[in-house]
C-alpha positions in Angstrom: -56.8 10.1 147.0 -58.3 11.9 144.0 -55.8 12.2 141.2 -55.9 14.4 138.1 -54.4 12.3 135.3 -55.1 13.6 131.8 -51.7 13.9 130.0 -49.9 15.7 128.7 -51.1 18.9 130.2 -54.0 17.7 132.5 -56.3 20.1 130.7 -59.8 20.5 132.1 -61.8 19.5 129.1 -65.4 18.2 129.1 -64.3 14.6 129.9 -62.2 15.8 132.8 -64.9 17.9 134.2 -67.5 15.2 134.0 -65.1 12.6 135.5 -64.3 15.0 138.4 -68.0 15.6 139.0 -68.7 11.9 139.2 -65.8 11.3 141.5 -66.7 14.1 143.8 -70.3 12.9 144.0 -69.0 9.5 145.0 -66.8 10.9 147.7 -69.6 13.1 149.0 -71.8 10.1 149.3 -69.2 8.0 151.1 -66.9 10.5 152.8 -63.4 9.4 153.8 -61.6 10.6 156.9 -59.4 12.8 154.8 -59.0 13.6 151.1 -55.9 14.4 149.1 -56.3 16.0 145.6 -53.2 15.6 143.5 -52.0 15.3 139.9 -49.9 13.0 137.9 -47.1 14.4 135.6 -44.9 17.4 135.7 -47.7 19.8 136.4 -51.0 20.0 138.2 -52.8 21.5 135.2 -52.2 24.0 132.3 -55.8 25.1 132.8 -59.2 24.8 131.0 -59.6 23.6 127.4 -60.9 26.7 125.7 -62.9 24.6 123.4 -65.4 24.4 126.3 -66.3 28.1 125.7 -66.7 27.9 121.9 -70.2 28.8 120.7 -71.8 29.3 124.1 -74.3 32.0 124.6 -74.7 33.8 128.0 -77.4 31.5 129.2 -75.4 28.3 128.4 -72.3 29.8 129.9 -74.1 30.7 133.1 -75.6 27.2 133.3 -72.1 25.7 132.8 -70.6 27.7 135.7 -73.5 27.1 137.9 -73.2 23.4 137.4 -69.5 23.4 138.2 -70.1 25.4 141.3 -72.9 23.1 142.4 -71.3 19.8 141.5 -67.6 20.4 142.0 -66.4 23.4 143.9 -69.1 23.6 146.7 -69.2 19.8 147.3 -65.4 19.7 147.8 -65.6 22.7 150.1 -68.5 21.2 152.1 -67.0 17.8 152.7 -66.9 17.2 156.4 -63.4 15.8 156.3 -60.1 17.7 155.8 -59.3 18.2 152.1 -55.6 18.7 151.1 -54.6 19.9 147.7 -51.1 19.0 146.5 -49.9 21.4 143.8 -47.1 20.1 141.6 -45.7 22.6 139.1 -48.0 24.7 137.0 -51.4 25.1 138.6 -53.7 27.3 136.5 -57.4 28.3 136.3 -59.7 25.5 137.2 -57.1 23.5 139.1 -56.2 26.6 141.2 -59.9 27.2 141.9 -60.3 23.6 143.1 -57.2 24.2 145.3 -58.9 27.3 146.8 -62.0 25.2 147.6 -59.8 22.8 149.6 -58.8 23.3 153.3 -55.1 23.2 153.0 -52.8 23.8 150.0 -49.3 22.2 149.8 -47.0 23.1 146.9 -43.6 22.2 145.5 -41.0 25.0 145.3 -41.4 25.1 141.5 -45.2 25.4 141.6 -46.7 28.4 139.7 -50.2 29.6 140.3 -52.4 31.7 138.1 -55.9 32.7 137.2 -55.2 33.7 133.7 -58.8 33.9 132.3 -58.2 37.4 131.2 -56.4 36.0 128.2 -59.7 34.9 126.8 -61.7 37.9 128.1 -63.1 36.1 131.1 -62.9 36.3 134.8 -62.4 33.1 136.9 -65.8 31.7 137.3 -65.4 28.6 139.5 -65.3 30.6 142.7 -61.6 31.7 142.4 -61.9 35.5 142.9 -63.9 35.3 146.2 -61.9 32.4 147.6 -58.6 34.0 146.7 -59.7 37.2 148.3 -60.6 35.4 151.5 -57.1 33.9 151.7 -54.9 36.7 150.3 -57.1 39.9 150.6 -59.1 41.6 148.0 -56.1 43.7 146.7 -54.0 40.7 146.0 -56.9 38.9 144.4 -57.4 41.9 142.1 -53.7 42.0 141.3 -53.4 38.3 140.4 -56.6 38.1 138.4 -56.4 41.4 136.5 -52.7 41.0 135.5 -53.1 37.4 134.6 -49.6 36.8 135.9 -48.4 33.6 137.5 -46.9 33.6 141.0 -44.5 31.1 142.6 -45.2 29.0 145.6 -43.1 31.2 147.9 -45.2 34.2 147.0 -48.4 32.3 147.5 -47.2 31.2 150.9 -46.3 34.7 151.9 -49.8 35.8 150.8 -51.4 33.1 153.0 -52.7 31.1 150.0 -50.4 28.2 150.2 -50.0 26.5 153.6 -46.7 24.6 153.1 -44.0 24.5 150.4 -42.2 21.2 150.3 -40.2 19.0 147.9 -41.7 15.6 148.3 -45.2 16.8 147.8 -47.0 13.4 147.6 -45.3 12.1 150.7 -46.0 15.3 152.6 -49.6 15.4 151.5 -50.1 11.7 152.4 -48.4 12.1 155.8 -50.6 15.1 156.6 -53.7 13.3 155.4 -53.0 10.4 157.7 -52.3 12.7 160.6 -55.6 14.5 160.2 -57.5 11.2 159.5 -56.2 9.7 162.7 -57.6 12.7 164.6 -61.1 13.7 165.7 -62.7 14.0 162.3 -66.1 15.1 163.8 -64.2 18.0 165.5 -62.6 18.8 162.1 -66.1 18.9 160.6 -67.3 21.2 163.3 -64.3 23.5 162.7 -65.2 23.7 159.0 -68.8 24.4 159.9 -67.9 27.4 162.1 -65.4 28.8 159.6 -68.1 28.5 156.9 -70.5 30.4 159.1 -67.9 33.2 159.5 -67.2 33.2 155.7 -70.9 33.4 154.7 -72.0 35.6 157.6 -69.9 37.1 160.4 -68.0 36.4 163.6 -71.4 37.0 165.4 -73.0 34.2 163.3 -70.2 31.8 164.1 -70.4 32.7 167.8 -74.2 32.1 167.7 -73.6 28.6 166.2 -70.6 27.6 168.4 -72.4 26.4 171.6 -74.6 23.9 169.7 -71.9 22.8 167.2 -69.3 22.3 169.9 -71.8 21.0 172.4 -72.8 18.2 170.0 -69.2 16.9 170.1 -69.7 15.9 173.8 -72.0 13.1 172.5 -69.3 11.5 170.3 -67.0 8.7 171.2 -64.1 10.8 169.9 -64.4 13.3 172.7 -65.4 10.8 175.4 -62.5 8.5 174.8 -60.0 11.3 174.3 -61.0 13.0 177.6 -60.8 9.7 179.5 -57.4 8.9 178.0 -56.2 12.4 178.8 -57.2 12.2 182.4 -55.5 8.9 182.9 -52.3 9.2 180.7 -52.0 13.0 180.1 -51.7 14.8 176.8 -49.0 12.6 175.2 -51.1 9.5 175.1 -52.3 8.7 171.5 -56.1 8.4 171.0 -57.7 6.4 168.3 -60.7 8.3 166.9 -63.6 6.5 165.3 -65.8 9.4 164.2 -68.9 8.1 165.9 
């Protein structure tokens, strides 16, 4: 469980960014079976502290964005375990971009999502445009970013950005995390690897990798024990996966 807790607005200031980078580095070094990213308070985040941008030249700004992509967004995306983002209330800019780097997004009915960087003459720069376009299509991504409007959870679900809208967000996210963590996490990692190949290349590239990626699972205890249990007890028998 990785919790954003920086009251009153959970703003992404320098301290928040550095703390998240440190936490994500630790998670990457000792990966759990599932990860939930959530927030304390009445909102996920009101966005980035604009003081971060004050006085930066183009080279400094480029280095800042590169560091956040290298140390925060991409490591979250590349974790071999399922990553669930629980959006509670307002979820703007950096928080929304972290959500888009996650595998699954859950949201409360009152959640509002926005990439509102246009208000300071900027485009989202932590991977938001491209990841939103992947989920919702390029036209919707242009609309959301260029208008700077906020959109409710129901709309985001209709666009394919949010996976589930639910009231008890922490309970729902935790339940889902346990369900996924109790499953074949090496198979989950393989799924993420194949989808990443499609995202960065093509269906053909994913097809090319599939035999080796899927074939390697036949050496795991996950698959061996699950197949054995299935043959004896059928599909209803629960299997305990060890990710070895």
